[in-house]
C-alpha positions as CSV (number, residue, x, y, z in Angstrom):
1,N,0.0,0.0,0.0
2,P,1.7,3.2,-1.1
3,S,0.3,5.3,1.8
4,S,1.8,2.9,4.3
5,G,5.4,3.4,3.2
6,G,5.5,-0.2,1.9
7,N,6.8,-1.4,-1.5
8,S,4.7,0.4,-4.2
9,S,6.6,-1.5,-7.0
10,P,6.5,-5.2,-6.1
11,L,8.5,-7.5,-8.3
12,H,5.7,-10.0,-8.6
13,Q,2.8,-8.1,-10.2
14,Q,0.6,-11.1,-10.3
15,R,-0.3,-13.3,-7.2
16,N,-2.2,-16.5,-6.8
17,I,-5.2,-16.4,-4.6
18,Q,-7.4,-19.1,-3.1
19,I,-10.9,-18.2,-2.0
20,Q,-13.3,-20.2,0.2
21,V,-17.0,-19.6,0.2
22,L,-18.8,-20.6,3.3
23,N,-22.5,-21.1,4.0
24,N,-24.5,-19.9,7.0
25,N,-23.4,-23.1,8.9
26,N,-19.8,-22.0,8.4
27,Q,-19.2,-25.0,6.0
28,V,-17.0,-24.5,2.9
29,V,-19.2,-24.9,-0.1
30,L,-16.6,-23.9,-2.7
31,T,-12.8,-23.5,-2.8
32,K,-11.5,-21.8,-5.9
33,D,-8.0,-20.7,-7.1
34,G,-7.4,-17.6,-9.2
35,S,-5.0,-14.8,-9.7
36,L,-4.8,-11.1,-8.7
37,N,-2.9,-8.3,-10.6
38,Y,-1.2,-5.4,-9.0
39,N,-2.9,-2.0,-9.6
40,Q,-0.2,0.6,-9.4
41,A,-2.6,3.5,-9.1
42,S,-4.4,2.1,-6.0
43,G,-1.5,0.1,-4.6
44,N,-3.7,-2.9,-4.3
45,F,-4.1,-6.3,-5.9
46,K,-7.4,-6.9,-7.7
47,G,-8.9,-9.8,-9.7
48,T,-12.0,-11.6,-10.8
49,I,-12.6,-15.3,-10.0
50,D,-15.3,-17.2,-11.8
51,L,-17.3,-19.4,-9.3
52,G,-18.9,-21.4,-12.1
53,T,-22.4,-21.6,-13.6
54,S,-23.7,-24.0,-10.9
55,F,-22.9,-21.8,-8.0
56,K,-26.2,-21.0,-6.2
57,T,-27.4,-17.5,-5.3
58,G,-27.3,-16.8,-1.6
59,F,-25.6,-15.2,1.4
60,Y,-22.1,-16.3,2.2
61,T,-18.9,-15.5,4.0
62,V,-15.7,-15.5,2.0
63,K,-12.2,-16.2,3.1
64,V,-9.1,-15.4,1.0
65,K,-5.4,-16.5,1.1
66,I,-2.4,-15.5,-1.0
67,G,1.2,-16.6,-0.5
68,Q,3.0,-15.1,2.5
69,S,-0.3,-14.1,4.1
70,L,-2.8,-15.5,6.6
71,T,-6.2,-16.6,5.6
72,T,-8.5,-13.6,6.0
73,L,-12.2,-13.3,6.3
74,I,-13.7,-10.7,4.0
75,P,-15.7,-8.3,6.2
76,G,-19.4,-8.8,6.2
77,I,-21.9,-11.3,4.8
78,Q,-21.8,-11.3,1.0
79,R,-24.8,-11.7,-1.3
80,I,-23.5,-13.7,-4.3
81,T,-25.8,-13.9,-7.2
82,Q,-25.4,-16.8,-9.7
83,N,-23.7,-15.7,-13.0
84,Q,-23.2,-12.1,-11.9
85,I,-20.2,-10.2,-10.7
86,T,-20.1,-9.6,-7.0
87,N,-17.6,-6.9,-5.8
88,L,-16.2,-7.9,-2.4
89,P,-15.0,-5.3,0.1
90,Q,-11.3,-4.6,0.3
91,A,-9.5,-6.8,2.8
92,I,-6.2,-6.1,4.6
93,L,-4.2,-9.3,4.7
94,T,-1.7,-10.2,7.5
95,G,1.7,-11.0,6.0
96,G,4.7,-12.8,7.4
97,D,3.7,-16.4,6.6
98,V,7.0,-17.3,5.0
99,N,6.4,-21.1,4.9
100,N,2.7,-20.8,4.0
101,D,1.3,-22.8,6.9
102,N,-1.3,-20.1,7.8
103,K,0.6,-19.0,10.9
104,V,3.2,-16.4,11.7
105,D,5.5,-18.1,14.1
106,V,9.1,-19.1,14.9
107,K,9.3,-21.4,11.9
108,D,8.7,-18.3,9.6
109,F,11.3,-16.4,11.6
110,N,13.8,-19.2,11.0
111,F,13.1,-19.2,7.3
112,L,13.5,-15.5,7.2
113,M,16.8,-15.5,9.1
114,D,18.2,-18.3,6.9
115,C,17.7,-16.0,3.9
116,Y,18.6,-12.7,5.6
117,A,21.5,-11.0,3.8
118,D,22.3,-7.4,4.7
119,L,26.0,-7.1,5.6
120,T,26.8,-10.8,5.2
121,A,25.7,-13.5,2.9
122,A,22.6,-15.6,3.7
123,R,23.2,-18.6,5.9
124,N,21.1,-21.2,4.2
125,C,19.0,-19.9,1.4
126,S,19.7,-22.0,-1.7
127,D,16.1,-22.8,-2.5
128,L,14.5,-20.1,-4.7
129,N,11.1,-20.7,-3.3
130,K,12.4,-20.2,0.2
131,K,14.0,-16.9,-0.8
132,Q,10.9,-15.7,-2.5
133,G,8.8,-16.6,0.6
134,A,11.3,-14.8,2.9
135,D,11.2,-11.7,0.7
136,L,8.1,-10.3,2.4
137,T,8.5,-6.8,0.9
138,D,8.8,-8.4,-2.7
139,D,11.8,-6.2,-3.6
140,G,14.3,-8.9,-4.5
141,S,16.2,-8.8,-1.2
142,V,15.8,-10.3,2.2
143,N,17.0,-7.7,4.6
144,Q,16.1,-5.4,7.5
145,F,12.9,-4.3,5.7
146,D,11.6,-7.9,5.6
147,Y,12.7,-8.4,9.2
148,N,10.8,-5.2,10.4
149,F,7.7,-6.3,8.4
150,F,7.8,-9.7,10.0
151,L,8.1,-8.2,13.5
152,R,5.1,-5.9,12.8
153,E,2.9,-8.8,11.7
154,L,4.0,-11.2,14.5
155,T,1.1,-10.1,16.7
156,N,-1.3,-11.8,14.2
157,R,-0.3,-15.4,14.7
158,Q,-3.0,-17.5,13.0
159,G,-5.3,-17.1,10.0
160,Q,-9.0,-17.3,10.1
């Protein structure tokens, strides 16, 4: 988000997303993968995900997850109408999930520190996926900015 002082030019302009649609009994009725694209003007990722022609009109809650973030409940109950576009409210995702297990914990910290390279070389960061996961600011480096980001997000330990 440009107004937060974060990275307004991420290296990866497209992100994979998974959404879960839940009914009024909090049961998952649909899980769908899609992609989001970075919008430079707004500083947000946006996208459209087709739920399919058999999805039934109704009231649902929606959860979203992208890499390096915790699963997040979209605010409010959503009326989703079959074969129509539903605009969901903006959600702020909690980052720091370096190993993608839907938690921000010591395992993520260890991955981050294995790839941390500021004044010295990284300790143990040969796997490209590991480095990309540890690069929380998506600027191509794992350094003090990623470390500070991780510390800020540490208070949000588990996804929804």
